[in-house]
C-alpha positions in Angstrom: 31.1 203.4 99.4 34.6 202.4 98.3 37.5 204.1 100.0 40.1 205.6 97.7 43.2 203.6 97.3 46.2 205.5 98.5 49.1 205.5 96.1 52.3 204.2 97.8 55.6 206.1 97.8 59.1 204.8 97.6 62.5 206.6 97.8 64.6 206.7 94.7 67.1 204.0 94.2 69.7 203.0 91.5 69.7 199.2 91.8 67.5 196.6 93.3 69.1 193.6 94.9 66.8 190.5 95.1 67.8 187.7 97.5 66.3 184.3 97.3 65.4 183.3 100.9 63.5 180.1 100.0 64.2 176.9 101.8 65.7 175.1 98.8 68.2 177.9 98.0 70.5 177.5 100.9 70.8 175.5 104.1 70.5 176.6 107.7 69.0 180.0 106.9 72.2 181.3 105.1 70.1 183.3 102.6 68.1 185.0 105.3 71.3 185.8 107.2 72.8 187.2 104.0 69.7 189.4 103.5 69.8 190.5 107.2 73.5 191.6 106.7 72.8 193.8 103.7 71.7 196.9 105.7 75.0 197.3 107.4 77.0 196.4 104.2 75.1 199.0 102.2 75.5 201.6 104.9 79.3 201.0 105.2 79.6 201.3 101.4 77.4 204.4 101.2 74.7 202.6 99.2 71.9 203.3 101.8 71.3 206.8 100.4 72.2 209.1 97.6 72.4 208.5 93.8 73.8 204.9 94.1 71.2 203.8 96.7 70.4 200.1 96.5 67.0 198.7 97.5 66.9 195.1 98.8 64.0 192.6 98.7 63.5 189.0 99.7 62.2 186.6 97.1 60.7 183.3 98.1 61.9 181.4 95.0 63.7 182.1 91.7 63.4 178.5 90.5 67.2 178.3 90.3 67.7 176.1 93.3 71.3 175.1 93.1 74.4 176.9 94.3 72.6 179.3 96.7 72.4 181.8 98.1 71.2 183.3 94.8 71.2 187.1 94.3 69.9 189.1 91.3 71.0 192.7 90.7 68.3 194.7 88.8 68.0 196.5 86.4 71.4 195.0 85.4 69.9 191.5 85.1 73.0 190.0 86.7 72.5 186.7 88.6 75.0 185.5 91.2 75.4 182.2 92.9 77.3 181.1 96.0 76.8 184.5 97.6 78.6 184.0 100.9 79.2 187.0 103.1 82.7 187.4 101.6 81.4 187.1 98.1 78.7 189.7 98.9 81.4 192.1 100.0 83.0 191.7 96.5 79.7 192.2 94.8 79.0 195.4 96.9 82.5 196.8 96.1 82.9 195.8 92.5 79.4 195.7 91.1 77.2 198.0 93.2 79.8 200.7 93.9 82.0 200.5 90.7 79.6 198.9 88.1 81.9 195.9 87.4 80.1 192.5 87.9 82.1 189.8 89.7 82.3 187.5 86.7 83.3 184.3 88.4 80.2 184.4 90.6 77.8 185.2 87.7 75.7 182.3 86.4 73.3 184.3 84.1 73.3 187.7 82.5 70.1 188.9 81.0 70.4 189.9 77.4 73.6 187.9 76.8 73.3 185.7 73.8 76.2 183.4 74.4 77.0 183.9 78.1 79.3 181.3 79.6 80.2 182.0 83.2 
């Protein structure tokens, strides 16, 4: 007899931050360190709960292997490169808290027809 599959549950969130932690994205584990720092950064900015809650996930490869660490903000479709700890602070404050992408760090915007960052 087959056991019933249990439907998973997940808390509500406003945005989903995807961080490439693949070995070609950044050197010396910088992407994993960035991912590991997000819990504290989100909590400090109030993004760990409530209506602006941000979920975070590791991705093994985006196939965009230059200029890492690479981060993608969904559902916005905004792709960032060179996401150092300091640049992540700017992304948290400007984009995740205030809805304004950090344009000089964006290398792709989904849906843009003539995007040139």
